[in-house]
PDB file of N, H, CA, C and O in Angstrom:
ATOM      1  N   MET A   1       0.848  -1.180   0.000  1.00  0.00           N
ATOM      2  CA  MET A   1       0.000   0.000   0.000  1.00  0.00           C
ATOM      3  C   MET A   1       0.887   1.234   0.000  1.00  0.00           C
ATOM      4  O   MET A   1       2.086   1.166   0.267  1.00  0.00           O
ATOM      5  N   GLY A   2       0.269   2.345  -0.303  1.00  0.00           N
ATOM      6  H   GLY A   2      -0.705   2.400  -0.519  1.00  0.00           H
ATOM      7  CA  GLY A   2       1.017   3.587  -0.390  1.00  0.00           C
ATOM      8  C   GLY A   2       1.529   4.064   0.959  1.00  0.00           C
ATOM      9  O   GLY A   2       1.225   3.493   2.006  1.00  0.00           O
ATOM     10  N   GLU A   3       2.298   5.105   0.900  1.00  0.00           N
ATOM     11  H   GLU A   3       2.545   5.569   0.049  1.00  0.00           H
ATOM     12  CA  GLU A   3       2.896   5.679   2.092  1.00  0.00           C
ATOM     13  C   GLU A   3       1.864   6.152   3.109  1.00  0.00           C
ATOM     14  O   GLU A   3       2.081   6.046   4.316  1.00  0.00           O
ATOM     15  N   ASP A   4       0.748   6.670   2.622  1.00  0.00           N
ATOM     16  H   ASP A   4       0.572   6.756   1.642  1.00  0.00           H
ATOM     17  CA  ASP A   4      -0.282   7.215   3.516  1.00  0.00           C
ATOM     18  C   ASP A   4      -1.283   6.166   3.977  1.00  0.00           C
ATOM     19  O   ASP A   4      -2.125   6.458   4.825  1.00  0.00           O
ATOM     20  N   PHE A   5      -1.213   4.955   3.442  1.00  0.00           N
ATOM     21  H   PHE A   5      -0.529   4.717   2.753  1.00  0.00           H
ATOM     22  CA  PHE A   5      -2.158   3.904   3.799  1.00  0.00           C
ATOM     23  C   PHE A   5      -1.506   2.919   4.750  1.00  0.00           C
ATOM     24  O   PHE A   5      -0.359   2.515   4.554  1.00  0.00           O
ATOM     25  N   LYS A   6      -2.234   2.543   5.765  1.00  0.00           N
ATOM     26  H   LYS A   6      -3.166   2.871   5.924  1.00  0.00           H
ATOM     27  CA  LYS A   6      -1.714   1.567   6.727  1.00  0.00           C
ATOM     28  C   LYS A   6      -2.737   0.434   6.865  1.00  0.00           C
ATOM     29  O   LYS A   6      -3.890   0.678   7.221  1.00  0.00           O
ATOM     30  N   PRO A   7      -2.312  -0.809   6.583  1.00  0.00           N
ATOM     31  CA  PRO A   7      -3.246  -1.925   6.732  1.00  0.00           C
ATOM     32  C   PRO A   7      -3.577  -2.155   8.208  1.00  0.00           C
ATOM     33  O   PRO A   7      -2.743  -1.947   9.090  1.00  0.00           O
ATOM     34  N   MET A   8      -4.795  -2.584   8.448  1.00  0.00           N
ATOM     35  H   MET A   8      -5.472  -2.753   7.731  1.00  0.00           H
ATOM     36  CA  MET A   8      -5.199  -2.921   9.810  1.00  0.00           C
ATOM     37  C   MET A   8      -6.148  -4.100   9.747  1.00  0.00           C
ATOM     38  O   MET A   8      -6.872  -4.272   8.767  1.00  0.00           O
ATOM     39  N   LYS A   9      -6.146  -4.899  10.774  1.00  0.00           N
ATOM     40  H   LYS A   9      -5.558  -4.760  11.571  1.00  0.00           H
ATOM     41  CA  LYS A   9      -7.077  -6.024  10.867  1.00  0.00           C
ATOM     42  C   LYS A   9      -8.135  -5.664  11.888  1.00  0.00           C
ATOM     43  O   LYS A   9      -7.842  -5.076  12.929  1.00  0.00           O
ATOM     44  N   VAL A  10      -9.360  -6.022  11.577  1.00  0.00           N
ATOM     45  H   VAL A  10      -9.597  -6.500  10.731  1.00  0.00           H
ATOM     46  CA  VAL A  10     -10.452  -5.829  12.532  1.00  0.00           C
ATOM     47  C   VAL A  10     -11.108  -7.175  12.780  1.00  0.00           C
ATOM     48  O   VAL A  10     -11.039  -8.076  11.944  1.00  0.00           O
ATOM     49  N   HIS A  11     -11.732  -7.302  13.909  1.00  0.00           N
ATOM     50  H   HIS A  11     -11.788  -6.570  14.588  1.00  0.00           H
ATOM     51  CA  HIS A  11     -12.348  -8.559  14.310  1.00  0.00           C
ATOM     52  C   HIS A  11     -13.863  -8.438  14.249  1.00  0.00           C
ATOM     53  O   HIS A  11     -14.414  -7.340  14.319  1.00  0.00           O
ATOM     54  N   ARG A  12     -14.517  -9.565  14.120  1.00  0.00           N
ATOM     55  H   ARG A  12     -14.069 -10.457  14.063  1.00  0.00           H
ATOM     56  CA  ARG A  12     -15.979  -9.608  14.081  1.00  0.00           C
ATOM     57  C   ARG A  12     -16.544  -8.839  15.270  1.00  0.00           C
ATOM     58  O   ARG A  12     -16.131  -9.041  16.412  1.00  0.00           O
ATOM     59  N   GLY A  13     -17.500  -7.948  14.981  1.00  0.00           N
ATOM     60  H   GLY A  13     -17.835  -7.784  14.053  1.00  0.00           H
ATOM     61  CA  GLY A  13     -18.144  -7.181  16.029  1.00  0.00           C
ATOM     62  C   GLY A  13     -17.416  -5.896  16.403  1.00  0.00           C
ATOM     63  O   GLY A  13     -17.935  -5.092  17.178  1.00  0.00           O
ATOM     64  N   GLN A  14     -16.238  -5.699  15.867  1.00  0.00           N
ATOM     65  H   GLN A  14     -15.817  -6.352  15.238  1.00  0.00           H
ATOM     66  CA  GLN A  14     -15.469  -4.487  16.172  1.00  0.00           C
ATOM     67  C   GLN A  14     -16.014  -3.320  15.356  1.00  0.00           C
ATOM     68  O   GLN A  14     -16.295  -3.470  14.167  1.00  0.00           O
ATOM     69  N   TYR A  15     -16.161  -2.173  15.983  1.00  0.00           N
ATOM     70  H   TYR A  15     -15.932  -2.052  16.949  1.00  0.00           H
ATOM     71  CA  TYR A  15     -16.633  -0.971  15.301  1.00  0.00           C
ATOM     72  C   TYR A  15     -15.440  -0.164  14.803  1.00  0.00           C
ATOM     73  O   TYR A  15     -14.437  -0.022  15.502  1.00  0.00           O
ATOM     74  N   LEU A  16     -15.562   0.361  13.590  1.00  0.00           N
ATOM     75  H   LEU A  16     -16.377   0.245  13.022  1.00  0.00           H
ATOM     76  CA  LEU A  16     -14.540   1.278  13.086  1.00  0.00           C
ATOM     77  C   LEU A  16     -14.849   2.701  13.539  1.00  0.00           C
ATOM     78  O   LEU A  16     -13.951   3.461  13.899  1.00  0.00           O
ATOM     79  N   PHE A  17     -16.122   3.043  13.513  1.00  0.00           N
ATOM     80  H   PHE A  17     -16.851   2.425  13.220  1.00  0.00           H
ATOM     81  CA  PHE A  17     -16.572   4.325  14.047  1.00  0.00           C
ATOM     82  C   PHE A  17     -18.070   4.248  14.263  1.00  0.00           C
ATOM     83  O   PHE A  17     -18.734   3.352  13.741  1.00  0.00           O
ATOM     84  N   HIS A  18     -18.600   5.180  15.025  1.00  0.00           N
ATOM     85  H   HIS A  18     -18.061   5.908  15.448  1.00  0.00           H
ATOM     86  CA  HIS A  18     -20.027   5.216  15.329  1.00  0.00           C
ATOM     87  C   HIS A  18     -20.686   6.401  14.638  1.00  0.00           C
ATOM     88  O   HIS A  18     -20.047   7.409  14.338  1.00  0.00           O
ATOM     89  N   GLU A  19     -21.962   6.251  14.399  1.00  0.00           N
ATOM     90  H   GLU A  19     -22.482   5.432  14.643  1.00  0.00           H
ATOM     91  CA  GLU A  19     -22.751   7.321  13.790  1.00  0.00           C
ATOM     92  C   GLU A  19     -22.565   8.626  14.580  1.00  0.00           C
ATOM     93  O   GLU A  19     -22.491   8.613  15.809  1.00  0.00           O
ATOM     94  N   LYS A  20     -22.494   9.711  13.881  1.00  0.00           N
ATOM     95  H   LYS A  20     -22.553   9.721  12.883  1.00  0.00           H
ATOM     96  CA  LYS A  20     -22.330  11.078  14.409  1.00  0.00           C
ATOM     97  C   LYS A  20     -20.914  11.384  14.880  1.00  0.00           C
ATOM     98  O   LYS A  20     -20.654  12.492  15.350  1.00  0.00           O
ATOM     99  N   GLU A  21     -20.001  10.437  14.766  1.00  0.00           N
ATOM    100  H   GLU A  21     -20.213   9.537  14.384  1.00  0.00           H
ATOM    101  CA  GLU A  21     -18.600  10.734  15.056  1.00  0.00           C
ATOM    102  C   GLU A  21     -17.967  11.355  13.812  1.00  0.00           C
ATOM    103  O   GLU A  21     -18.365  11.046  12.689  1.00  0.00           O
ATOM    104  N   ASN A  22     -17.003  12.214  14.009  1.00  0.00           N
ATOM    105  H   ASN A  22     -16.679  12.465  14.921  1.00  0.00           H
ATOM    106  CA  ASN A  22     -16.264  12.766  12.869  1.00  0.00           C
ATOM    107  C   ASN A  22     -15.411  11.663  12.260  1.00  0.00           C
ATOM    108  O   ASN A  22     -14.795  10.872  12.974  1.00  0.00           O
ATOM    109  N   ALA A  23     -15.380  11.620  10.945  1.00  0.00           N
ATOM    110  H   ALA A  23     -15.880  12.263  10.364  1.00  0.00           H
ATOM    111  CA  ALA A  23     -14.568  10.613  10.255  1.00  0.00           C
ATOM    112  C   ALA A  23     -13.156  11.148  10.087  1.00  0.00           C
ATOM    113  O   ALA A  23     -12.940  12.149   9.402  1.00  0.00           O
ATOM    114  N   ASP A  24     -12.206  10.488  10.705  1.00  0.00           N
ATOM    115  H   ASP A  24     -12.380   9.675  11.261  1.00  0.00           H
ATOM    116  CA  ASP A  24     -10.813  10.890  10.611  1.00  0.00           C
ATOM    117  C   ASP A  24     -10.054  10.092   9.548  1.00  0.00           C
ATOM    118  O   ASP A  24      -8.949  10.461   9.152  1.00  0.00           O
ATOM    119  N   PHE A  25     -10.661   9.000   9.097  1.00  0.00           N
ATOM    120  H   PHE A  25     -11.559   8.700   9.419  1.00  0.00           H
ATOM    121  CA  PHE A  25      -9.984   8.114   8.160  1.00  0.00           C
ATOM    122  C   PHE A  25     -10.944   7.671   7.067  1.00  0.00           C
ATOM    123  O   PHE A  25     -12.162   7.777   7.211  1.00  0.00           O
ATOM    124  N   VAL A  26     -10.387   7.179   5.985  1.00  0.00           N
ATOM    125  H   VAL A  26      -9.397   7.093   5.867  1.00  0.00           H
ATOM    126  CA  VAL A  26     -11.140   6.500   4.931  1.00  0.00           C
ATOM    127  C   VAL A  26     -10.714   5.043   5.001  1.00  0.00           C
ATOM    128  O   VAL A  26      -9.521   4.741   5.029  1.00  0.00           O
ATOM    129  N   TYR A  27     -11.683   4.145   5.030  1.00  0.00           N
ATOM    130  H   TYR A  27     -12.652   4.390   5.007  1.00  0.00           H
ATOM    131  CA  TYR A  27     -11.378   2.721   5.126  1.00  0.00           C
ATOM    132  C   TYR A  27     -11.604   2.070   3.769  1.00  0.00           C
ATOM    133  O   TYR A  27     -12.649   2.262   3.148  1.00  0.00           O
ATOM    134  N   ILE A  28     -10.642   1.316   3.317  1.00  0.00           N
ATOM    135  H   ILE A  28      -9.793   1.160   3.821  1.00  0.00           H
ATOM    136  CA  ILE A  28     -10.752   0.550   2.080  1.00  0.00           C
ATOM    137  C   ILE A  28     -10.749  -0.918   2.495  1.00  0.00           C
ATOM    138  O   ILE A  28      -9.794  -1.410   3.095  1.00  0.00           O
ATOM    139  N   ILE A  29     -11.842  -1.604   2.161  1.00  0.00           N
ATOM    140  H   ILE A  29     -12.618  -1.204   1.673  1.00  0.00           H
ATOM    141  CA  ILE A  29     -11.982  -3.011   2.550  1.00  0.00           C
ATOM    142  C   ILE A  29     -11.294  -3.879   1.498  1.00  0.00           C
ATOM    143  O   ILE A  29     -11.708  -3.917   0.340  1.00  0.00           O
ATOM    144  N   LYS A  30     -10.254  -4.562   1.913  1.00  0.00           N
ATOM    145  H   LYS A  30      -9.917  -4.531   2.854  1.00  0.00           H
ATOM    146  CA  LYS A  30      -9.501  -5.411   0.990  1.00  0.00           C
ATOM    147  C   LYS A  30     -10.155  -6.781   0.850  1.00  0.00           C
ATOM    148  O   LYS A  30     -10.203  -7.340  -0.247  1.00  0.00           O
ATOM    149  N   SER A  31     -10.657  -7.323   1.956  1.00  0.00           N
ATOM    150  H   SER A  31     -10.618  -6.869   2.847  1.00  0.00           H
ATOM    151  CA  SER A  31     -11.343  -8.613   1.911  1.00  0.00           C
ATOM    152  C   SER A  31     -12.227  -8.746   3.138  1.00  0.00           C
ATOM    153  O   SER A  31     -12.040  -8.046   4.133  1.00  0.00           O
ATOM    154  N   GLY A  32     -13.187  -9.650   3.055  1.00  0.00           N
ATOM    155  H   GLY A  32     -13.338 -10.219   2.247  1.00  0.00           H
ATOM    156  CA  GLY A  32     -14.075  -9.909   4.177  1.00  0.00           C
ATOM    157  C   GLY A  32     -15.431  -9.255   3.988  1.00  0.00           C
ATOM    158  O   GLY A  32     -15.763  -8.778   2.903  1.00  0.00           O
ATOM    159  N   GLU A  33     -16.190  -9.240   5.038  1.00  0.00           N
ATOM    160  H   GLU A  33     -15.920  -9.628   5.920  1.00  0.00           H
ATOM    161  CA  GLU A  33     -17.538  -8.684   5.009  1.00  0.00           C
ATOM    162  C   GLU A  33     -17.658  -7.612   6.078  1.00  0.00           C
ATOM    163  O   GLU A  33     -16.920  -7.616   7.063  1.00  0.00           O
ATOM    164  N   PHE A  34     -18.599  -6.691   5.875  1.00  0.00           N
ATOM    165  H   PHE A  34     -19.199  -6.688   5.074  1.00  0.00           H
ATOM    166  CA  PHE A  34     -18.837  -5.661   6.870  1.00  0.00           C
ATOM    167  C   PHE A  34     -20.312  -5.291   6.873  1.00  0.00           C
ATOM    168  O   PHE A  34     -21.041  -5.581   5.924  1.00  0.00           O
ATOM    169  N   LYS A  35     -20.735  -4.657   7.933  1.00  0.00           N
ATOM    170  H   LYS A  35     -20.144  -4.421   8.704  1.00  0.00           H
ATOM    171  CA  LYS A  35     -22.128  -4.254   8.062  1.00  0.00           C
ATOM    172  C   LYS A  35     -22.169  -2.763   8.386  1.00  0.00           C
ATOM    173  O   LYS A  35     -21.420  -2.275   9.232  1.00  0.00           O
ATOM    174  N   ILE A  36     -23.052  -2.057   7.698  1.00  0.00           N
ATOM    175  H   ILE A  36     -23.660  -2.454   7.011  1.00  0.00           H
ATOM    176  CA  ILE A  36     -23.281  -0.638   7.963  1.00  0.00           C
ATOM    177  C   ILE A  36     -24.677  -0.520   8.560  1.00  0.00           C
ATOM    178  O   ILE A  36     -25.642  -1.037   7.996  1.00  0.00           O
ATOM    179  N   THR A  37     -24.785   0.149   9.684  1.00  0.00           N
ATOM    180  H   THR A  37     -24.001   0.568  10.142  1.00  0.00           H
ATOM    181  CA  THR A  37     -26.094   0.325  10.310  1.00  0.00           C
ATOM    182  C   THR A  37     -26.368   1.798  10.526  1.00  0.00           C
ATOM    183  O   THR A  37     -25.447   2.609  10.621  1.00  0.00           O
ATOM    184  N   LYS A  38     -27.652   2.136  10.603  1.00  0.00           N
ATOM    185  H   LYS A  38     -28.400   1.478  10.526  1.00  0.00           H
ATOM    186  CA  LYS A  38     -28.077   3.498  10.882  1.00  0.00           C
ATOM    187  C   LYS A  38     -29.225   3.414  11.869  1.00  0.00           C
ATOM    188  O   LYS A  38     -30.201   2.699  11.642  1.00  0.00           O
ATOM    189  N   GLU A  39     -29.105   4.137  12.953  1.00  0.00           N
ATOM    190  H   GLU A  39     -28.312   4.717  13.137  1.00  0.00           H
ATOM    191  CA  GLU A  39     -30.165   4.156  13.947  1.00  0.00           C
ATOM    192  C   GLU A  39     -31.197   5.197  13.535  1.00  0.00           C
ATOM    193  O   GLU A  39     -30.852   6.333  13.210  1.00  0.00           O
ATOM    194  N   ILE A  40     -32.464   4.798  13.553  1.00  0.00           N
ATOM    195  H   ILE A  40     -32.744   3.875  13.817  1.00  0.00           H
ATOM    196  CA  ILE A  40     -33.535   5.737  13.236  1.00  0.00           C
ATOM    197  C   ILE A  40     -34.603   5.665  14.322  1.00  0.00           C
ATOM    198  O   ILE A  40     -34.824   4.611  14.919  1.00  0.00           O
ATOM    199  N   MET A  41     -35.240   6.761  14.564  1.00  0.00           N
ATOM    200  H   MET A  41     -35.060   7.617  14.079  1.00  0.00           H
ATOM    201  CA  MET A  41     -36.369   6.802  15.487  1.00  0.00           C
ATOM    202  C   MET A  41     -37.552   7.359  14.702  1.00  0.00           C
ATOM    203  O   MET A  41     -37.412   8.325  13.951  1.00  0.00           O
ATOM    204  N   PHE A  42     -38.694   6.753  14.879  1.00  0.00           N
ATOM    205  H   PHE A  42     -38.808   5.969  15.488  1.00  0.00           H
ATOM    206  CA  PHE A  42     -39.896   7.245  14.236  1.00  0.00           C
ATOM    207  C   PHE A  42     -41.074   6.921  15.134  1.00  0.00           C
ATOM    208  O   PHE A  42     -40.953   6.129  16.069  1.00  0.00           O
ATOM    209  N   SER A  43     -42.192   7.525  14.854  1.00  0.00           N
ATOM    210  H   SER A  43     -42.289   8.169  14.095  1.00  0.00           H
ATOM    211  CA  SER A  43     -43.361   7.237  15.679  1.00  0.00           C
ATOM    212  C   SER A  43     -44.531   6.832  14.796  1.00  0.00           C
ATOM    213  O   SER A  43     -44.638   7.244  13.641  1.00  0.00           O
ATOM    214  N   VAL A  44     -45.390   6.028  15.362  1.00  0.00           N
ATOM    215  H   VAL A  44     -45.303   5.693  16.300  1.00  0.00           H
ATOM    216  CA  VAL A  44     -46.625   5.600  14.712  1.00  0.00           C
ATOM    217  C   VAL A  44     -47.742   6.112  15.596  1.00  0.00           C
ATOM    218  O   VAL A  44     -47.936   5.637  16.715  1.00  0.00           O
ATOM    219  N   GLU A  45     -48.478   7.090  15.080  1.00  0.00           N
ATOM    220  H   GLU A  45     -48.321   7.476  14.171  1.00  0.00           H
ATOM    221  CA  GLU A  45     -49.509   7.780  15.850  1.00  0.00           C
ATOM    222  C   GLU A  45     -48.919   8.264  17.167  1.00  0.00           C
ATOM    223  O   GLU A  45     -48.000   9.082  17.152  1.00  0.00           O
ATOM    224  N   ASP A  46     -49.413   7.789  18.303  1.00  0.00           N
ATOM    225  H   ASP A  46     -50.160   7.124  18.316  1.00  0.00           H
ATOM    226  CA  ASP A  46     -48.937   8.327  19.571  1.00  0.00           C
ATOM    227  C   ASP A  46     -47.915   7.427  20.271  1.00  0.00           C
ATOM    228  O   ASP A  46     -47.541   7.712  21.408  1.00  0.00           O
ATOM    229  N   LYS A  47     -47.454   6.355  19.631  1.00  0.00           N
ATOM    230  H   LYS A  47     -47.758   6.123  18.707  1.00  0.00           H
ATOM    231  CA  LYS A  47     -46.456   5.472  20.242  1.00  0.00           C
ATOM    232  C   LYS A  47     -45.109   5.715  19.581  1.00  0.00           C
ATOM    233  O   LYS A  47     -44.994   5.599  18.361  1.00  0.00           O
ATOM    234  N   THR A  48     -44.107   6.044  20.347  1.00  0.00           N
ATOM    235  H   THR A  48     -44.200   6.138  21.339  1.00  0.00           H
ATOM    236  CA  THR A  48     -42.755   6.234  19.825  1.00  0.00           C
ATOM    237  C   THR A  48     -42.069   4.885  19.734  1.00  0.00           C
ATOM    238  O   THR A  48     -42.102   4.087  20.671  1.00  0.00           O
ATOM    239  N   ALA A  49     -41.457   4.649  18.609  1.00  0.00           N
ATOM    240  H   ALA A  49     -41.431   5.297  17.847  1.00  0.00           H
ATOM    241  CA  ALA A  49     -40.761   3.382  18.398  1.00  0.00           C
ATOM    242  C   ALA A  49     -39.546   3.299  19.307  1.00  0.00           C
ATOM    243  O   ALA A  49     -38.855   4.290  19.546  1.00  0.00           O
ATOM    244  N   GLN A  50     -39.306   2.117  19.798  1.00  0.00           N
ATOM    245  H   GLN A  50     -39.867   1.313  19.604  1.00  0.00           H
ATOM    246  CA  GLN A  50     -38.135   1.834  20.614  1.00  0.00           C
ATOM    247  C   GLN A  50     -37.212   0.934  19.794  1.00  0.00           C
ATOM    248  O   GLN A  50     -37.682   0.213  18.913  1.00  0.00           O
ATOM    249  N   PRO A  51     -35.920   0.964  20.068  1.00  0.00           N
ATOM    250  CA  PRO A  51     -34.998   0.121  19.291  1.00  0.00           C
ATOM    251  C   PRO A  51     -35.366  -1.359  19.304  1.00  0.00           C
ATOM    252  O   PRO A  51     -35.002  -2.087  18.380  1.00  0.00           O
ATOM    253  N   THR A  52     -36.081  -1.823  20.336  1.00  0.00           N
ATOM    254  H   THR A  52     -36.377  -1.232  21.087  1.00  0.00           H
ATOM    255  CA  THR A  52     -36.442  -3.241  20.417  1.00  0.00           C
ATOM    256  C   THR A  52     -37.757  -3.555  19.704  1.00  0.00           C
ATOM    257  O   THR A  52     -38.089  -4.730  19.544  1.00  0.00           O
ATOM    258  N   ASP A  53     -38.511  -2.549  19.271  1.00  0.00           N
ATOM    259  H   ASP A  53     -38.241  -1.595  19.401  1.00  0.00           H
ATOM    260  CA  ASP A  53     -39.772  -2.782  18.570  1.00  0.00           C
ATOM    261  C   ASP A  53     -39.490  -3.260  17.153  1.00  0.00           C
ATOM    262  O   ASP A  53     -38.571  -2.773  16.495  1.00  0.00           O
ATOM    263  N   SER A  54     -40.276  -4.204  16.696  1.00  0.00           N
ATOM    264  H   SER A  54     -41.023  -4.600  17.231  1.00  0.00           H
ATOM    265  CA  SER A  54     -40.153  -4.632  15.307  1.00  0.00           C
ATOM    266  C   SER A  54     -41.148  -3.832  14.475  1.00  0.00           C
ATOM    267  O   SER A  54     -42.141  -3.325  14.997  1.00  0.00           O
ATOM    268  N   LEU A  55     -40.877  -3.726  13.191  1.00  0.00           N
ATOM    269  H   LEU A  55     -40.070  -4.138  12.767  1.00  0.00           H
ATOM    270  CA  LEU A  55     -41.786  -3.018  12.299  1.00  0.00           C
ATOM    271  C   LEU A  55     -43.152  -3.696  12.311  1.00  0.00           C
ATOM    272  O   LEU A  55     -44.180  -3.022  12.248  1.00  0.00           O
ATOM    273  N   GLU A  56     -43.168  -5.013  12.390  1.00  0.00           N
ATOM    274  H   GLU A  56     -42.333  -5.561  12.441  1.00  0.00           H
ATOM    275  CA  GLU A  56     -44.431  -5.757  12.436  1.00  0.00           C
ATOM    276  C   GLU A  56     -45.258  -5.340  13.661  1.00  0.00           C
ATOM    277  O   GLU A  56     -46.465  -5.130  13.546  1.00  0.00           O
ATOM    278  N   ASP A  57     -44.619  -5.221  14.824  1.00  0.00           N
ATOM    279  H   ASP A  57     -43.638  -5.391  14.917  1.00  0.00           H
ATOM    280  CA  ASP A  57     -45.328  -4.793  16.035  1.00  0.00           C
ATOM    281  C   ASP A  57     -45.899  -3.391  15.865  1.00  0.00           C
ATOM    282  O   ASP A  57     -47.034  -3.132  16.267  1.00  0.00           O
ATOM    283  N   LEU A  58     -45.135  -2.495  15.282  1.00  0.00           N
ATOM    284  H   LEU A  58     -44.213  -2.705  14.956  1.00  0.00           H
ATOM    285  CA  LEU A  58     -45.598  -1.123  15.097  1.00  0.00           C
ATOM    286  C   LEU A  58     -46.774  -1.059  14.129  1.00  0.00           C
ATOM    287  O   LEU A  58     -47.705  -0.279  14.333  1.00  0.00           O
ATOM    288  N   LEU A  59     -46.737  -1.867  13.088  1.00  0.00           N
ATOM    289  H   LEU A  59     -45.981  -2.500  12.922  1.00  0.00           H
ATOM    290  CA  LEU A  59     -47.848  -1.879  12.127  1.00  0.00           C
ATOM    291  C   LEU A  59     -49.111  -2.450  12.756  1.00  0.00           C
ATOM    292  O   LEU A  59     -50.210  -1.991  12.443  1.00  0.00           O
ATOM    293  N   LYS A  60     -48.983  -3.443  13.638  1.00  0.00           N
ATOM    294  H   LYS A  60     -48.090  -3.816  13.893  1.00  0.00           H
ATOM    295  CA  LYS A  60     -50.146  -3.987  14.342  1.00  0.00           C
ATOM    296  C   LYS A  60     -50.804  -2.911  15.195  1.00  0.00           C
ATOM    297  O   LYS A  60     -52.030  -2.821  15.250  1.00  0.00           O
ATOM    298  N   ILE A  61     -50.000  -2.103  15.853  1.00  0.00           N
ATOM    299  H   ILE A  61     -49.003  -2.176  15.808  1.00  0.00           H
ATOM    300  CA  ILE A  61     -50.542  -1.004  16.677  1.00  0.00           C
ATOM    301  C   ILE A  61     -51.313  -0.043  15.801  1.00  0.00           C
ATOM    302  O   ILE A  61     -52.427   0.354  16.143  1.00  0.00           O
ATOM    303  N   ARG A  62     -50.735   0.336  14.679  1.00  0.00           N
ATOM    304  H   ARG A  62     -49.830   0.014  14.402  1.00  0.00           H
ATOM    305  CA  ARG A  62     -51.383   1.272  13.771  1.00  0.00           C
ATOM    306  C   ARG A  62     -52.709   0.708  13.261  1.00  0.00           C
ATOM    307  O   ARG A  62     -53.724   1.404  13.261  1.00  0.00           O
ATOM    308  N   ASP A  63     -52.697  -0.566  12.823  1.00  0.00           N
ATOM    309  H   ASP A  63     -51.872  -1.131  12.823  1.00  0.00           H
ATOM    310  CA  ASP A  63     -53.897  -1.190  12.259  1.00  0.00           C
ATOM    311  C   ASP A  63     -54.974  -1.351  13.315  1.00  0.00           C
ATOM    312  O   ASP A  63     -56.155  -1.189  13.006  1.00  0.00           O
ATOM    313  N   SER A  64     -54.611  -1.662  14.548  1.00  0.00           N
ATOM    314  H   SER A  64     -53.652  -1.793  14.800  1.00  0.00           H
ATOM    315  CA  SER A  64     -55.621  -1.854  15.596  1.00  0.00           C
ATOM    316  C   SER A  64     -56.316  -0.540  15.946  1.00  0.00           C
ATOM    317  O   SER A  64     -57.471  -0.554  16.371  1.00  0.00           O
ATOM    318  N   LYS A  65     -55.643   0.581  15.778  1.00  0.00           N
ATOM    319  H   LYS A  65     -54.705   0.592  15.433  1.00  0.00           H
ATOM    320  CA  LYS A  65     -56.252   1.882  16.077  1.00  0.00           C
ATOM    321  C   LYS A  65     -57.188   2.345  14.967  1.00  0.00           C
ATOM    322  O   LYS A  65     -58.035   3.207  15.198  1.00  0.00           O
ATOM    323  N   LYS A  66     -57.047   1.780  13.751  1.00  0.00           N
ATOM    324  H   LYS A  66     -56.359   1.079  13.563  1.00  0.00           H
ATOM    325  CA  LYS A  66     -57.933   2.140  12.642  1.00  0.00           C
ATOM    326  C   LYS A  66     -59.312   1.525  12.814  1.00  0.00           C
ATOM    327  O   LYS A  66     -60.291   2.066  12.301  1.00  0.00           O
ATOM    328  N   ARG A  67     -59.411   0.412  13.521  1.00  0.00           N
ATOM    329  H   ARG A  67     -58.615  -0.027  13.937  1.00  0.00           H
ATOM    330  CA  ARG A  67     -60.680  -0.335  13.638  1.00  0.00           C
ATOM    331  C   ARG A  67     -61.608   0.286  14.613  1.00  0.00           C
ATOM    332  O   ARG A  67     -62.710  -0.219  14.824  1.00  0.00           O
TER     333      ARG A  67
END
């Protein structure tokens, strides 16, 4: 790799950075797999979604209030 690039190994479950952190580096994936996630919050009528709620659960709440 070039002078400015430094190889690094990461392990399963290791975070390179978290959402809303300033990016100090650019990562080039040479091999392996990675996952990108984004945390979102939304509400359905008067119930605020929690990270543990499934979309199916939220839709059931919405549909039950229509009846």
